[in-house]
C-alpha positions, 0 to 999 in steps of 0.5 A: 574434257574441259569446257570450251566456253570456260576456256575461252573465257579464261583466255580472254581474261589472260589477254586483257592482262597483256595490255595493248597499244590502246591503253599504252600508246607507246612508241614501237621500236623496230627492235621490238620485232625480236619478240614476235619473231622469237614467238613465232619460231617457238611455234614452229613458224606457223606463218610460213605455211600460207601465201600473204597479202600484206595491207598498210595505209592510214584509211580503208585498210580493213575493208580492202583486206575483207574484200581481197579475202572474199575475192581469194575465197570465190577464186576457189581458195581457202582464205584467212583474214586478220585485221583490227581493231575489234568492235565487240567480239575479239574473233572479228579480228581473225576470220576463215573464209568470211566467218569468225574463228570458233570460240574453241579454236580461239581458245586452243591457239590462244592457250598455246601462244600464251603458255610459251609467252609467259615463259619468257618472263618479259624477255623478249618483250611481247605486246598484246598485238604480238600475241594476237598476231601469233594467235592468228597465225596458229589459227590459220595453220590449224584451219588450213588456210592457203591464203591469208590477208594481213592488215597492219595494226599501226604503221608498217615498218615495225609492226608485228605482221611485218615478219612474213614473206609475202606474195604482194603488198597493198598500200591504201590511202595515207593520211595524218593519223598517229603522228606521235608515233609515225611522224608529222608529215605524210612522207614521214608516215608513208616511209613507216607504212611502205616499210612492209614492201620487200624487193621484188615483191609487187606493191599495189598502191591506192589513190594518193595525193599528187606529191605523195604519188611522185614521192612513192614512185621514186622510192619504189623505183630506188628500192627495186620494188615493182609498183602499180598504181590502182589509178592506172590498173583499174582503168586499164583492166576493168574499163567495161565494168559499171557498178549498178546504181547506189550510194557508193562513197569515195572511201569505199570505191577506192577500196573497191578498185584496190582490191580488184587491182591487187587480184588482177596482178596476182592472177591475171584473170580473163574477162569472165573472171573479172566480172565475178570479182566485180560483182562479188566485191561490191557486196562487201562492207565493213560494220561501223564504218559509215554504216547506215541502218534504219529502224534499229530496235533498242530492246532495253527501251522498246524504242527504234532509232529510225535512222542510225549512222555509226562510223569509227573514223577519227582522223582527218580524211574519215571525218571529212568522208563522214561529213560528206556521207551525211550530206549525200544521204540527207541526214542533217540536221542530225543528232551527233553523238561524239567520243574521241581519244584525247591523243587524236585532237590534233590541229588537223582535225579542227576543220574536219570536226567543225564541218561534222558538227555543223550538220548537228542541232544537238551534239552529245559529247561522251567519254569512250571506254579507254584510258586515252578517252577525252573527257567531254569537257576536254572535248567540248573546249576543243570544238569551241576553240575550233569554231565548231559551235558557232551555229549554236547547237544544243550541247549536252555532256555525259561520261556514259555512251548509253546515256548519250544514246538514251538522250538521242532518243528524245527526238526519234525522227532525227537521224542519230550519228555516233562517231569519233572512236572505234571504242564508241562504235563498239559500245553502241553496237553492243548496247543495240545488239548490232551484229558485228559480222562481215557484211556480205549483201546478197539476196539474203538480209544483211544481218544474216548471222555469222556461222561459227566454224570449228564447233564448240 
């Protein structure tokens, strides 16, 4: 019998050869879905074997998907969840009842998908994300999932995940991001993201800016898509449920309310069930998203980060939420480690980055592990032109995330914030050995190890 660990390693190497949007950043045309459809047909259409909830939006997709998946699990179903990107381990993208897919199952499914895909010899075209999406569907079939929650990778209409029937669509908050691919206005971006909807299939809409809410109402009415706004549903269906005292961010609250509203539209639960959902969803959070940790040991140097905040937010809304979180948690003045992709440096980020940088006395600019990475020098120039350095912080530049972390240790009592890119967050978590499992808080510690299902 072949060694599964060896197979897993080989599979990862083969997947890397396919490249990804992250390295190419190419516009994706709707015709490109022909490839994923052809591949799924040759895999005997695994996506037709479970019920699907499809999540699109700019911010909050991953957390909303994770919450809904957990709620389906407590409802008594086997629940799979497909999200992106991953921070450290590619298996973060495919979870089964809240646990990473095993290395052996990932290798088995990926080997099957890659074997078929290679035979196409480039026709039809298959992206890295097409391949991973097909792998996820194959895993969910092999592991007998009843429900699957899909998060779009980019946009919606032309996304690899938009090839299935679905029971429900979910639209999280829409903002400005990926303008080079999706469009330069909220309505253009929303038009792409609403492409996941289907006539007659309900869509849950998270809180949106008012102009977009009006536009969405009209669009869904014209398309005969039943539309439910979270602002209305949550107030009506969960009027007596109150969160216990705690530090709940606005982005988290929107995901929380959206996931509960989605479940209520699907299952029309009684008060006892809703109370159970309420208690369950409030314990779900994702690593690397406004992720505040204390006394994090860096074993290499045998030193602790007394306070560490890591966040992969890289667009206008996410960076503003990060600044608000720093203020609300009294983390200023902080040491800010910032790394970003060069194509994220739009004018829309000038004010959010200025607000963020004003929270820091020391700003360490670094590169991220991506061909798209902004150099520290380019990032410094953008920040200077944005007025982000007007308060005269100390500035350090380094091409290495590890060096940036080491520099931040010079002031051990000062909170450290690492932000701007999921690549940077992933590197930081890898260097510090931070668990990237879905965090489901309970009486147990937050960093309870993941269970690797399926054996190895």
